[in-house]
N, C-alpha and C positions, 0 to 999 in steps of 0.2 A: 633206743636200747644200748647195751654194751655189750661189748664179745671180749676174750682176748685172745690177741692174734700172739703165735708164737713161730720163731723163726729156726729152722736149724742149719747147722753146717754151711754152704757157699750162701745160702740164701740170707742166715744172719750176716753175714758181712754185707751183702748186697743193701741191704737195708739198714743194717747201723746200729741194730739190737735184738737182741732176743726174744724180747716180748713186750707188748703196747696193749693197751684196754683200747679198743676204738668204738665210736660212738657211730652205729649204723639205723639206717630207717628200719621200720618192723618188716616191710619184706623183703631183706635184703638174703644175699645168697652169698655163697665163699669169695663167688669174684667181686662184690662188693666190698668184701673184709679187704682185699687181696687191693684193690683199686685204691681203698680209703688210708692205707697206707705206704704205697708203693707210685700212687697215681699214674699207673700205666697196666697195660696188661701184663699176665704170667711171660708171656715171649717165648720161655723156655719151658722145657719137660721140669713139672712141678707136681708134687704129691701131696694130697691134702687129707687131714684126717679131721672130724668134728667130734671132738670128748673122747678121741684115743678110736674113733671108728673111722675107717677108709671112706672117702668120698669124692666127689667130684668140685667141681667150680659152680654149678649150675645146684646144689644143694641148699635148701635154706637152712639159715642161722635162727637163732632165737637167742634173746637175753640171757646172760651167762654163761653161752656155749663158751669152748677153748678148742680156736682153728688153727691148727699146726701146721705149717708149711715147710716140707722138706724135698733136696732132690733126690730123684732116682738113686737106689742104692747099688753101688756096682762092685764088682769084684774082681777078682783075678787069677 
């Protein structure tokens, strides 16, 4: 199945692009999508949304989902 992974701010720079289509197994979760793109664990504080709804790395994904990864929002 295919999901669209989107990366924002410093994560976009880290992976080298803002959006990519990823093929993953039917029983995949957000962590699998991250690993398919980066080849590593998130390692740092990363926020996730599936179809614009906050989620965590253990949340299941289905064909056609948009999974967005972004760093924590900070302010001053």
